[in-house]
KELUM-833961 format. One line per 4 residues: number of its first residue (from 1); their letters; for each residue x, y, z of C-alpha. Coordinates in pm, 1 decimal. Example, Ala and Ser with C-alpha at 12.3 -4.5 7.8 and 13.67 -1.06 7.14 Angstrom:
2
1	AS	1230.0,-450.0,780.0; 1367.0,-106.0,714.0
# end
This chain:
319
1	MINY	-4065.7,3231.6,2289.7; -3946.3,3065.5,2609.3; -3579.9,2962.8,2604.1; -3448.7,2631.2,2735.0
5	FITG	-3083.8,2524.6,2747.1; -2949.2,2169.2,2708.3; -2578.5,2110.8,2757.2; -2448.3,1810.4,2566.3
9	ITGQ	-2748.5,1823.6,2335.5; -2601.0,1588.4,2073.9; -2582.7,1291.9,2312.4; -2863.1,1037.1,2330.4
13	DGIF	-3032.7,1210.8,2624.6; -3008.1,1549.3,2455.0; -3171.2,1414.4,2138.5; -3468.0,1264.8,2324.3
17	LTKK	-3497.2,1574.1,2546.3; -3514.7,1795.3,2239.5; -3787.5,1578.7,2086.0; -4004.6,1578.1,2394.8
21	LLEE	-3962.3,1946.8,2477.2; -4047.9,2058.0,2124.5; -4355.1,1836.1,2120.4; -4478.4,1949.4,2460.9
25	NKNL	-4443.9,2325.9,2415.8; -4498.5,2500.6,2081.8; -4375.8,2829.4,2230.3; -4029.5,2694.9,2309.8
29	HIYG	-3683.7,2762.8,2169.0; -3401.5,2523.4,2257.7; -3037.6,2623.4,2280.8; -2794.4,2335.4,2288.4
33	STRQ	-2422.0,2335.8,2354.3; -2204.0,2120.5,2133.4; -1842.0,2113.9,2027.7; -1953.6,2132.2,1663.1
37	TKNP	-2231.3,2374.4,1571.7; -2237.5,2252.6,1212.5; -2358.1,1913.1,1322.1; -2592.7,1761.0,1062.1
41	NFYN	-2565.4,1431.7,1249.2; -2772.4,1575.4,1533.8; -3050.0,1688.3,1301.5; -3038.5,1359.9,1109.1
45	KLST	-3075.2,1160.6,1428.7; -3352.3,1386.6,1559.4; -3543.1,1352.1,1231.0; -3565.1,973.9,1280.3
49	ICSF	-3781.1,1015.5,1591.9; -3979.8,1334.5,1525.9; -4058.6,1612.9,1282.5; -3934.7,1954.6,1387.5
53	DNSR	-3875.9,2313.3,1284.3; -3501.6,2389.2,1262.4; -3565.9,2751.2,1355.9; -3667.6,2640.0,1705.8
57	ITLI	-3323.2,2491.5,1778.4; -2995.2,2680.6,1806.8; -2672.3,2484.0,1841.8; -2400.3,2691.2,2003.2
61	NIDL	-2028.7,2628.3,2025.8; -1961.3,2743.6,2379.4; -1674.7,2640.3,2603.8; -1863.6,2557.7,2923.2
65	CDRN	-1532.0,2557.7,3111.7; -1496.9,2930.3,3034.6; -1688.2,3122.6,3303.4; -1709.4,3444.0,3100.1
69	MVMN	-1857.6,3266.9,2798.8; -2113.0,3093.2,3018.5; -2202.5,3417.6,3197.3; -2248.2,3607.3,2871.2
73	FLTD	-2464.5,3334.3,2724.6; -2689.7,3309.1,3030.9; -2720.3,3688.8,3047.5; -2837.6,3704.6,2686.7
77	VRPA	-3061.9,3397.5,2673.3; -3195.8,3367.2,3030.5; -3328.2,3013.1,2988.3; -3633.7,2913.1,3190.0
81	QIYN	-3496.0,2560.9,3230.3; -3146.2,2412.6,3207.0; -3057.9,2047.2,3161.6; -2691.3,1981.4,3234.3
85	MSGP	-2606.6,1664.3,3042.9; -2256.3,1774.0,2940.2; -1907.2,1660.0,3032.0; -1706.9,1338.1,2992.1
89	SSVY	-1930.7,1030.6,3009.8; -1678.0,747.7,3003.5; -1581.0,598.4,3339.3; -1300.0,405.0,3172.8
93	KSYK	-1148.6,717.1,3013.3; -1165.4,902.7,3345.0; -908.1,659.7,3484.4; -674.3,746.8,3200.3
97	KPTK	-711.3,1123.9,3245.4; -848.9,1167.7,3599.0; -759.3,1533.9,3644.1; -914.7,1634.3,3313.3
101	ARYE	-1233.5,1436.0,3377.0; -1290.7,1579.0,3724.2; -1204.4,1932.3,3612.0; -1450.5,1930.2,3321.9
105	IETI	-1741.2,1771.3,3508.8; -1710.6,1998.1,3813.4; -1616.9,2316.4,3628.2; -1910.8,2298.4,3388.6
109	FDNL	-2152.8,2266.1,3680.4; -1980.1,2540.7,3879.7; -1976.0,2781.7,3586.4; -2346.0,2732.9,3526.4
113	TKSL	-2456.4,2763.9,3888.3; -2216.4,3037.8,3997.5; -2308.2,3249.4,3696.4; -2677.8,3208.8,3775.6
117	VKLK	-2620.6,3302.3,4140.5; -2429.1,3612.2,4033.6; -2714.3,3706.3,3801.5; -2964.1,3637.3,4081.9
121	FFPK	-3150.9,3430.0,3828.6; -3268.3,3084.2,3934.6; -3426.1,2880.6,3653.3; -3522.9,2517.3,3700.8
125	LFQA	-3204.7,2315.8,3662.8; -3156.1,1940.3,3620.7; -2814.9,1790.8,3696.8; -2733.2,1446.3,3557.5
129	SSSE	-2577.4,1239.1,3835.5; -2475.3,875.1,3801.1; -2527.3,535.8,3963.3; -2146.6,509.9,3951.2
133	MFGP	-2155.6,721.3,4268.5; -2261.7,410.8,4463.8; -1915.8,266.7,4403.3; -1862.9,-96.6,4506.9
137	LSHS	-2204.4,-121.9,4676.1; -2372.5,-421.4,4515.2; -2742.9,-499.2,4531.4; -3049.9,-493.2,4312.7
141	SLTE	-3254.8,-208.8,4460.5; -3035.7,93.9,4530.8; -3223.1,403.8,4648.6; -3160.5,770.0,4719.8
145	EDPL	-3079.0,674.0,5080.0; -2797.8,427.9,5010.8; -2439.2,540.9,5087.1; -2240.2,698.0,4806.5
149	EPIS	-1879.6,577.1,4789.8; -1743.6,659.7,4443.3; -1425.2,497.6,4317.4; -1359.8,636.8,3970.3
153	PYAK	-1257.7,998.6,3900.9; -1578.1,1028.1,3696.6; -1795.9,917.2,3987.0; -1611.6,1134.6,4239.3
157	AKLA	-1675.5,1442.3,4025.3; -2040.9,1347.7,3984.5; -2076.1,1313.4,4362.6; -1915.0,1653.5,4419.8
161	NHKK	-2179.9,1810.9,4197.2; -2455.7,1600.6,4351.6; -2372.5,1740.1,4695.0; -2363.4,2095.7,4559.8
165	VDSL	-2716.2,2053.4,4426.5; -2853.0,2000.5,4775.8; -2651.8,2291.8,4914.5; -2771.9,2532.0,4644.6
169	RQKY	-3130.7,2414.5,4682.1; -3124.5,2485.9,5054.9; -2940.0,2816.8,5033.9; -3144.0,2975.9,4753.6
173	DWEI	-3471.5,2781.0,4773.0; -3383.3,2680.9,4417.6; -3572.8,2431.4,4203.0; -3257.0,2240.1,4121.8
177	YSGI	-3265.6,1864.5,4087.4; -3021.4,1577.7,4066.2; -3122.4,1257.0,3893.9; -2911.2,950.6,3971.8
181	LFNH	-2909.0,789.4,3627.6; -2863.7,414.1,3596.2; -2759.0,249.9,3268.1; -2975.6,358.8,2976.4
185	ESQF	-2932.2,277.7,2609.0; -3069.5,363.9,2265.8; -2987.7,367.9,1896.8; -2801.8,695.0,1960.9
189	RNDN	-2544.1,544.9,2196.9; -2178.6,562.8,2093.2; -2021.6,240.0,1969.8; -1788.1,209.2,2269.1
193	YLLK	-2072.4,124.5,2510.3; -2148.0,-238.0,2597.6; -2478.0,-291.5,2417.4; -2358.1,-127.8,2095.9
197	KIIN	-2034.8,-329.4,2114.5; -2234.4,-652.0,2141.1; -2465.5,-550.3,1856.0; -2179.6,-450.3,1628.1
201	SAKQ	-1989.3,-771.8,1698.5; -2294.5,-989.6,1637.5; -2357.3,-812.2,1307.7; -1995.0,-857.6,1203.5
205	ISEK	-2004.9,-1226.4,1296.7; -2328.4,-1275.3,1101.0; -2155.9,-1122.4,797.5; -1849.6,-1347.3,843.8
209	KEKK	-1632.7,-1042.4,915.7; -1550.0,-1147.9,1273.2; -1514.0,-1487.2,1438.6; -1583.0,-1411.8,1804.9
213	ITLG	-1684.3,-1155.4,2064.6; -1473.8,-1095.0,2375.7; -1648.9,-983.0,2694.4; -1522.8,-936.7,3048.4
217	SLDY	-1810.8,-1131.6,3202.8; -2153.5,-1272.5,3126.8; -2253.4,-1282.4,3492.8; -2262.9,-913.5,3582.4
221	QRDW	-2615.0,-780.0,3633.6; -2723.8,-424.4,3568.1; -3033.2,-205.1,3552.7; -3090.3,-97.5,3190.5
225	TFAE	-3359.7,144.5,3073.8; -3442.8,276.7,2728.7; -3304.2,632.0,2707.7; -3638.4,784.2,2607.7
229	DTVE	-3796.3,647.4,2926.8; -3506.0,793.8,3125.8; -3561.0,1132.6,2963.8; -3932.5,1116.4,3044.7
233	AILK	-3831.1,1071.0,3410.3; -3594.8,1369.1,3385.8; -3878.1,1589.0,3258.0; -4119.9,1473.0,3525.1
237	ITNS	-3862.8,1542.6,3796.5; -3779.4,1888.8,3664.7; -4146.1,1981.9,3658.4; -4241.0,1814.1,3984.5
241	NTKQ	-4178.1,2109.0,4222.3; -4061.4,1854.2,4479.8; -3709.7,1997.1,4522.8; -3573.2,1646.9,4577.2
245	DFVI	-3327.6,1410.4,4411.9; -3432.8,1086.3,4248.6; -3293.9,751.9,4141.6; -3378.8,693.8,3773.5
249	GSGE	-3378.7,330.2,3667.7; -3606.5,52.3,3550.6; -3623.2,-133.6,3880.2; -3521.2,-451.9,3696.4
253	IHSI	-3185.5,-625.0,3667.5; -3062.8,-833.3,3376.5; -2733.0,-1008.0,3317.1; -2492.2,-940.0,3034.3
257	NEMA	-2563.0,-1298.4,2932.7; -2933.1,-1213.4,2887.7; -2848.8,-903.5,2688.0; -2600.2,-1080.2,2461.1
261	NVVF	-2838.7,-1370.8,2400.0; -3119.1,-1136.8,2289.2; -2879.1,-969.4,2045.4; -2732.5,-1291.1,1906.1
265	EYFN	-3075.2,-1452.0,1868.4; -3183.2,-1146.8,1667.8; -2903.1,-1225.5,1423.2; -2985.1,-1600.6,1431.1
269	LELE	-2661.4,-1685.0,1610.2; -2586.0,-1900.8,1914.9; -2390.3,-1688.7,2162.1; -2198.1,-1977.6,2320.1
273	KYVH	-2035.8,-2060.4,1986.6; -1877.8,-1719.1,1954.0; -1821.6,-1569.3,2300.1; -1480.8,-1553.5,2468.0
277	IDSN	-1446.9,-1433.0,2828.0; -1147.3,-1224.7,2932.2; -1173.0,-1107.3,3292.8; -887.1,-862.3,3231.3
281	LLRT	-1147.0,-638.1,3068.3; -1326.0,-589.7,3400.9; -1267.2,-286.9,3618.9; -1121.1,-338.5,3965.2
285	NDPI	-1385.9,-338.0,4242.6; -1671.2,-334.1,3991.6; -1983.5,-468.4,4170.1; -2147.3,-784.4,4037.8
289	VVGS	-2504.1,-655.8,4075.9; -2622.8,-295.6,4033.8; -2994.5,-223.6,4028.0; -3230.0,57.3,4123.0
293	SPNK	-3547.2,98.6,4322.1; -3736.4,385.2,4152.3; -4026.8,368.7,4399.5; -3986.2,730.6,4507.2
297	LIAL	-3979.8,846.2,4144.5; -4294.0,648.1,4064.2; -4479.0,762.7,4376.8; -4404.8,1134.8,4346.5
301	TEWK	-4407.2,1183.9,3968.5; -4620.2,892.3,3839.5; -4340.0,800.7,3599.7; -4344.3,453.3,3451.3
305	KVTS	-4115.0,254.5,3227.6; -4269.4,202.9,2883.5; -4004.0,6.9,2693.2; -3917.0,-347.2,2800.6
309	FENM	-3560.7,-474.8,2826.3; -3599.1,-674.8,2505.5; -3758.7,-389.0,2312.8; -3481.5,-154.8,2427.8
313	IYKT	-3236.6,-392.0,2260.3; -3444.6,-423.1,1943.2; -3481.0,-44.3,1917.6; -3105.1,-6.5,1956.7
317	IEG	-3040.5,-265.6,1684.4; -3295.8,-132.1,1438.5; -3254.1,240.2,1520.2
# end
């Protein structure tokens, strides 16, 4: 058996990664880090998108901020590929606890890479970076060449790791990749993310349990991709042998108004009757338009988006 390691395996990306890896390689065992090893929720969610053999997945409760624990695990398992999807994922929460957010994001990456360097063992490694690193830069086709000017503690930590990827790649001729992930959604998203908030509110309104939905803006435009398409890009990058970093996004922008209308129409509701705008919910210096240009990704890996914007929303609703 070949061992692979996914940090943050119980998140939406980890679930889709597990599905695709198990389907692509029958001689593969996946180790996944999670705060709760007895996590039936993970297996329940995974079972909705694929059939699988439990014996090929091992959930481990490992403190990735503990260098000794990470070193011991990597020494024993020696994974052929590592996907680092772990760490705090909320930009908003990083403002509340900036030191904690930056410490966890950077320490997890450092513990993984420094342990591997010490072991002189260099498996393929994918690091999840974020479009938040572009900061206030606002346009519809951001690329790998655009300046990175992070504002939030979350984004600053992501950029620190992003820069380390290039340094490690050059120093050790390492197949280590950074994917700049734009917004991606699925039925496995937590309820505190925008699309799930809109869906939950629309459902509550349709059941007469709520009277309105409050949003910060309907005008903001973003690049949204279905999470399974994003994961397909991650896999293509990790197996590309290009030793480069890539923007991962749909190449399309849609407004919050478009998103909310698709959701409300699904529940046979008219959005304008129920929406209330409160600009106090917006983050300071948040750009109006954020979109990607995945041309490099498409050209070098032949990746393509499969799920449309509307179908992404329907899949998230019906998940």
